[in-house]
C-alpha positions in Angstrom: -106.5 83.0 -15.1 -109.2 84.9 -17.2 -111.1 83.5 -19.1 -110.6 85.6 -23.1 -112.4 86.2 -26.1 -111.8 83.8 -29.3 -113.1 84.7 -32.7 -116.7 84.2 -33.0 -118.9 83.3 -36.2 -121.3 86.2 -36.7 -124.3 84.3 -35.2 -122.4 83.5 -32.2 -121.6 87.0 -31.7 -125.4 87.6 -32.2 -126.3 85.2 -29.7 -124.0 86.3 -27.1 -125.1 90.1 -27.3 -128.8 88.6 -27.0 -127.8 86.6 -24.1 -125.6 89.4 -22.4 -128.4 91.5 -23.0 -131.4 89.5 -21.0 -128.6 89.1 -18.4 -129.2 92.6 -17.7 -132.8 92.8 -17.5 -132.2 89.8 -15.2 -129.9 92.0 -12.9 -132.6 95.1 -13.3 -135.3 92.6 -12.3 -133.7 91.6 -9.6 -133.2 95.1 -8.5 -136.5 96.0 -8.6 -137.4 92.7 -7.1 -134.9 93.6 -3.9 -136.1 97.4 -3.6 -139.9 96.6 -3.7 -139.3 94.2 -0.8 -136.7 96.0 1.2 -133.0 95.0 1.2 -133.5 93.5 5.5 -137.0 91.7 4.5 -136.7 88.1 5.1 -138.4 86.7 2.2 -136.2 88.8 -0.1 -133.6 85.7 -0.5 -137.7 83.6 -1.7 -138.2 86.2 -4.4 -135.1 86.5 -6.0 -135.1 82.8 -6.4 -138.7 83.1 -7.4 -136.9 85.3 -10.5 -133.8 83.5 -11.2 -136.3 80.2 -11.9 -138.7 82.2 -14.2 -135.5 83.4 -15.8 -133.9 79.6 -16.5 -137.5 78.0 -17.6 -137.2 80.9 -20.6 -133.7 78.8 -22.1 -134.4 75.5 -21.3 -136.8 72.5 -22.9 -140.2 72.3 -21.6 -139.2 69.0 -21.3 -137.1 70.1 -18.0 -138.7 71.2 -15.1 -137.8 74.3 -12.5 -138.6 74.1 -9.2 -137.4 74.1 -5.7 -137.5 71.8 -2.6 -135.6 68.8 -1.6 -133.2 66.0 -3.2 -133.4 62.6 -1.3 -132.4 59.1 -1.6 -135.4 56.6 0.0 -133.1 53.7 -0.1 -130.4 55.4 2.4 -133.1 57.4 4.3 -131.0 60.7 3.4 -132.7 64.2 2.3 -131.0 67.4 1.3 -131.7 70.9 2.9 -134.0 72.4 0.9 -132.6 73.9 -2.3 -132.6 77.2 -4.0 -133.5 75.9 -7.5 -133.5 72.5 -8.7 -133.7 71.3 -12.7 -135.0 67.7 -12.7 -136.9 65.6 -15.3 -140.0 64.5 -14.7 -140.6 62.5 -17.6 -140.2 58.8 -16.8 -141.3 59.9 -12.9 -143.2 62.2 -11.0 -141.8 63.4 -7.8 -142.6 62.1 -4.6 -144.4 65.4 -3.6 -145.0 68.5 -5.6 -147.2 71.6 -4.2 -146.6 74.4 -6.9 -142.9 75.0 -7.4 -141.7 72.8 -4.3 -141.0 69.5 -5.2 -139.5 66.9 -3.5 -137.7 64.7 -5.9 -135.5 61.4 -5.9 -132.0 61.7 -6.7 -131.9 60.4 -9.7 -134.3 62.8 -11.3 -131.8 66.1 -10.5 -129.9 67.1 -13.4 -128.8 70.8 -11.7 -129.1 72.4 -8.3 -128.7 76.2 -7.6 -128.0 78.2 -4.3 -128.9 81.8 -5.0 -127.7 84.5 -3.2 -128.6 88.3 -3.0 -124.9 89.5 -2.5 -122.0 87.4 -2.4 -119.5 87.7 0.9 -117.1 85.1 2.4 -119.3 84.4 5.3 -122.1 83.9 1.7 -119.7 81.5 0.0 -118.7 80.0 3.2 -122.7 78.6 4.0 -122.9 77.7 0.5 -119.9 75.5 0.8 -121.8 73.8 3.7 -124.8 73.6 1.4 -122.7 72.3 -1.8 -121.4 69.2 0.9 -124.3 68.5 2.2 -125.6 67.6 -1.5 -122.9 65.8 -2.4 -124.2 62.8 -0.3 -127.4 62.6 -2.3 -126.9 63.8 -5.9 -125.9 61.6 -8.0 -121.8 61.7 -9.8 -124.1 63.2 -12.9 -125.4 66.4 -11.4 -124.1 69.6 -11.2 -124.1 72.4 -8.8 -123.8 76.3 -8.9 -124.0 79.2 -7.2 -125.5 82.2 -8.8 -125.7 85.9 -7.0 -127.1 89.2 -7.9 -124.3 91.1 -7.0 -120.7 90.4 -4.9 -119.6 93.0 -2.1 -115.8 91.5 -2.7 -113.9 91.3 -5.3 -113.7 88.9 -8.4 -110.6 87.9 -7.2 -111.8 86.8 -3.9 -114.3 84.6 -5.0 -112.0 83.3 -7.2 -110.1 82.6 -4.7 -112.7 81.0 -2.3 -114.1 78.9 -5.6 -110.4 77.5 -5.3 -110.5 76.3 -2.2 -114.3 76.3 -0.2 -115.8 75.7 -3.5 -113.2 73.4 -5.2 -116.0 70.8 -5.3 -118.1 72.9 -7.3 -119.4 71.1 -10.6 -120.8 73.4 -12.3 -119.5 77.3 -11.6 -120.3 80.7 -9.9 -122.1 83.3 -11.6 -121.8 87.0 -10.4 -124.4 89.4 -12.4 -122.6 92.7 -10.9 -118.9 92.7 -9.8 -118.5 95.0 -6.9 -115.6 97.2 -8.8 -116.9 97.4 -12.2 -120.5 96.6 -12.1 -119.7 94.0 -14.9 -121.4 90.1 -14.4 -118.6 87.5 -14.6 -118.9 83.8 -14.1 -115.6 81.0 -12.6 -115.6 77.6 -13.9 -112.8 76.0 -11.9 -109.6 78.5 -11.7 -111.6 80.6 -14.2 -113.1 83.8 -14.3 -115.0 84.6 -17.6 -115.5 88.2 -18.6 -116.7 87.9 -22.1 -119.7 86.2 -22.1 -120.4 85.0 -18.7 -124.0 84.9 -19.0 -124.2 82.4 -22.3 -121.5 80.2 -20.9 -123.1 79.7 -17.3 -126.2 78.9 -19.6 -124.6 76.6 -21.7 -123.0 74.7 -18.4 -126.9 74.5 -17.1 -127.8 73.2 -20.3 -124.9 71.1 -21.2 -125.7 69.2 -16.7 -129.4 68.2 -18.6 -127.4 65.6 -21.3 -124.8 64.8 -18.9 -127.3 63.6 -16.2 -129.1 60.4 -17.5 -131.7 59.1 -14.1 -131.8 56.0 -13.7 -134.4 54.1 -12.6 -137.8 54.7 -10.7 -138.2 56.0 -6.9 -141.6 53.4 -6.8 
C-alpha cells in the first residue's frame, strides 16, 4: 500500500519542504563520506553512522542524547550487540559507561535504536532482522527500532515485502534515502510505503519515541 498526500496547511507544507531539503543534504553528505573513504573501505559503515548521528542531533531536543554502543539489562546479565545509533536519556541516570559517543546504557534509558546500512539489499535486511531480534530481548516494550539506509539496490516493493516478513517486529520503520529505480527517498511504516514526505514522517516517528518511552528507575 502506498501512502498518499493529504491536505496540509501552509505551515506544514513549508516545514515538510524544509525537512525534505535537509534529507537531500543528508543524502549528499552520506555520498560524499562514502566517496572520501571508498566503497570497499571497512570504516565506511562507521563514518555513515556518524553522519546519521550528527543529522539526528540537529532535530532532537538537547535533553535527548544520541550515541552508539550497547543496551544492557544488568539484572538479567544480558547485553545487546553493538547498536549503530542509540537515542536515550541521561537526565535521571548516567550511562553505565561512556567514552565519547560510545555508551553502555541500562535498557530503561533507551528511547530508540537505529540500524544503519550504506546499501539496502536482501542480505542486509536479513542481517538487520537478526540484530532486531537480538535487541528485542533487552529493549523495553515502549522503545522503537528503525532501519535506515543511504540507498537501496533492490526495489521499494522488495524492501516492503521483507519489512512485512523479516522485519515484522519492527516497531519504528524503514527509511531509504535513495530508491534503486527513481532515486527518491521513501519511508516504510508497517505495510505502507510513504513516498510523500518520507523524511518528516521518519523524524516524527523518532521524535514520538522520546515521548512514548518512559524510562523507569535507576541502574545504580
